[in-house]
C-alpha positions in Angstrom: -0.1 -0.1 0.0 1.4 3.4 -1.1 0.2 6.3 0.9 -0.9 9.4 -1.1 1.4 12.2 0.1 0.3 14.9 -2.3 -2.8 15.8 -4.2 -2.5 17.3 -7.7 -4.5 20.4 -8.5 -3.7 21.6 -12.0 -0.1 22.2 -12.0 0.3 22.5 -8.2 0.8 19.8 -5.7 -0.8 20.2 -2.2 0.5 18.1 0.7 -2.3 15.8 2.2 -0.1 13.4 4.4 2.3 14.1 7.2 5.1 12.9 5.0 4.2 15.4 2.3 4.1 18.2 4.8 7.4 17.0 6.2 9.1 17.1 2.7 7.6 20.4 2.0 8.9 22.0 5.3 12.3 20.2 4.8 12.7 22.0 1.5 11.7 25.3 2.9 14.1 24.8 5.9 16.8 24.0 3.5 16.4 27.2 1.4 15.9 29.7 4.1 19.4 29.7 5.5 21.0 29.5 2.0 18.9 32.7 1.0 20.1 34.5 4.0 23.7 33.4 3.4 23.6 34.4 -0.3 21.9 37.8 0.3 24.2 38.6 3.2 27.5 37.6 1.3 26.5 38.8 -2.3 28.2 41.4 -4.2 25.5 42.4 -6.6 21.9 41.6 -7.3 22.6 39.7 -10.4 25.2 37.7 -8.7 22.7 36.9 -5.9 19.9 35.9 -8.3 22.2 33.6 -10.2 23.1 31.6 -6.9 19.5 31.8 -5.7 18.2 30.4 -9.1 20.6 27.2 -8.7 19.6 26.3 -5.3 15.9 27.0 -5.8 15.6 25.1 -9.0 17.5 22.1 -7.8 15.4 21.9 -4.6 12.1 22.5 -6.5 13.0 19.8 -9.0 13.5 17.2 -6.2 10.4 18.4 -4.3 8.3 18.1 -7.5 9.8 14.7 -8.3 8.7 13.4 -4.9 5.3 15.0 -5.2 4.7 13.4 -8.6 5.7 9.9 -7.4 3.5 10.1 -4.3 0.4 11.7 -5.8 -2.6 10.1 -7.3 
């Protein structure tokens, strides 16, 4: 039996199980200190955006991959 962690609503995935909420909070908890460190140590806005893009897209890719595999 595979539990359904996320529910798909159009192009969005909404957590419906404890594990789905945990994965979502884990992704947010990973990105917040990275955003703080990048903006604190950045030299320019464009430099910050390049670094933010890399971390955000990688984290969003893995979050979406998990959401697709555990949704109905």
